[in-house]
N, C-alpha and C positions, 0 to 999 in steps of 0.2 A: 345388548352391547357391541354386536359388530358394529352395527350402522352408526353408532353414535362413535365408534372408534375411526371408521371411514370418511365421516364427517368432522376429525381433528376435533370431536367434543368433549372428549373425555382426557381428563390428567394423566401426567407422567406416571404416577402412582397407581392409577385404577388399571392399566394396562397390565394384561396378565404376561408372562413371558412365553407361554405357549411350551409345545414340549419339546424334549430334548432335538429332536430331529427336526425344529425348525430353527432351533438356536444353531445347527448344526452347519443348516445350507444358507443361513443371514452370514454375508459377508462384511457387514459393516461392523465396526467396532464394538464392543458392548457400551451400552450407555446412549448408543444412538439410536434414535426413534423414525421412523420413515416418517417422510414431508409430504402432507396431504391437502397443501394448497397451491394454487398457480406460483408460479416462481418465473424469476426470469431467465434468460439464455445464459448470461455467465454464472448464476447462480446454476442453473440445472447441468451445466458444463463443467463446473469444479465439482460437484456433488457425484455425476458420472465418472469422471476422472478419479476421482479418491476412490471410489469404489471398486471400478474397473478398468482404470487405468493403467498406464505402465509403469512397470515396477522400478523402482526407485536405484533398484542394486543393477541394472540394464543398461548399456550404453547405447540408446537408439541411433543417437549420432555417429558411431563408429560402424555400428551393422549397416547403418545408411551408406556410408562411404565406402566402406568394403563389401558390400553386395556386388556380384557376380553373374552375369548370365551365363549361366549351366545347361540347361533344358532349353523349354521353348519360351518363346520370348513371354507370351501370354504368361506363364508362373513367374517370369522375373518380374514383369509387370505389376503383378497381384502385390507378390512380397516387396517391391517399390511404395506402392500405394500405401501397404499397412505400415510401413515405417516414416514412409512420410508424413502420415498423420498422427505419429507419435513425436515428430521432431519439431519444433519451433524454432523461428527466429532466420529458417533459410531463405533466403531471396528465388524468386523463381530462375534465376540465372543460376544459380549454384545447386539447385534442383537438375537442370537442363544438365549442366555441366558433368555432376554426379552419373545422374541416368547412362548420358553418351559414352562416359570412360568405363561403366559397368556393364556395356554390353561387349558382346564375343567381338573380334580385333576386325574382322569385314563388314559385320552393321556399323561400327564405330567410325570404318572411312567412309561408308555409303552416309552417315549420319551428318559428317562433320563434310563433304562434300553438299549436301541438300544446305545448310547454314539455316534450319528453322529454329526460331527464336521463342517459342511456345513447346511446353512440356507434351500437352494432348497429344501436340500436330506430331511430334517424333513419337512417342508413343504409338500410333496409329500407321505411322509410315515403318516403324520397326517390324511391326506384324503384317503387314502388307509384304514390307520386303521379305522378310522370313518364309511367308507363305509361298511369295512367286521362287525361293531358292529351293524349298520343297517339292514345290511342284515339277520344278524343272530336273530334280534329282528321281522322280518315281519312276520313269519307266527304264534305268539303271540298276533297280533293286532287281533282286531274283526272287520272281513267286515262286508260289508251292511248282508248278507247273514247269516251270523254267532249271528245276535241279535235275531234273529227269532228262534232259537235254544234254546234261555231263555224260558222254560215251567214255569204254574204255581207249577207243579210238583217241580222244582227245587228250585224254591222260598220257596215252601212249605216245602224241605229237608232241607235248609238253617235256614228255621224259626224253626222247629223242632231240630235242634241241637243246637240253641241257646238255644231252652228252655231246653234242658237237663241239658246245661252245665249250666244255671242258677239253676236249682234244685239241681246240685251238691256243689253248689256254697252254697248254704242254707245250705245244709246238713253239709257243713263242717265249718258253722257258730256255729251249735249247740254243736260242739264237746268240750268238758269243757278240760281246758289248765291246765296242773299239774302246782306244786306249787314248789317251788326249794328243798322243805322235801320230797314231792313223790316224784322227781325225782330221788334223793339220795336213798332212801326208794325200788324204783323197781330196780336200778343197783345193790344194796348189793342182793335179791333176785331174780335177773337174770330174772326180769318180762318184759314183752312187753309194752312200752311208749303207744301202740296205743288201747290195749283191755283193 
């Protein structure tokens, strides 16, 4: 029976519906049976998208337009490509513009300066630029060993600097503000405004 079913030799009425578990796992609408013959690409694509494709409730066009680069570029590219597949009718130029505008501002500026015309090249360049950006930043990050370098003397130094700054602010508050008449008088006499 199974071999006959696999070779499409059995009629619709002869097929046993199987167990409840099989019915629960099968996402196809009731009454639709598996296709066990060779089909063309268009029919396959239609069948695949009907069963596994985008939900008609979700607006993938809006999601793609609002997508922003927040983490690593590779994560942004992966999500952009996923949504790109679900969106039909966008030109290469529209996809390119949407991708570039979704990048972080510093990467957007770099991509606009490069004036690349192909989406795949822009994606590759964005990854390279981000990698070089983060590789230049790594020496400045604290490692676990450098935390021990901060001693009490460093903390005292910064506290002392803050105390000095605070005292200079207090002194500046004691300075008398000159009136307009006094300013004009000092200008006529050629005197300094601070003395």
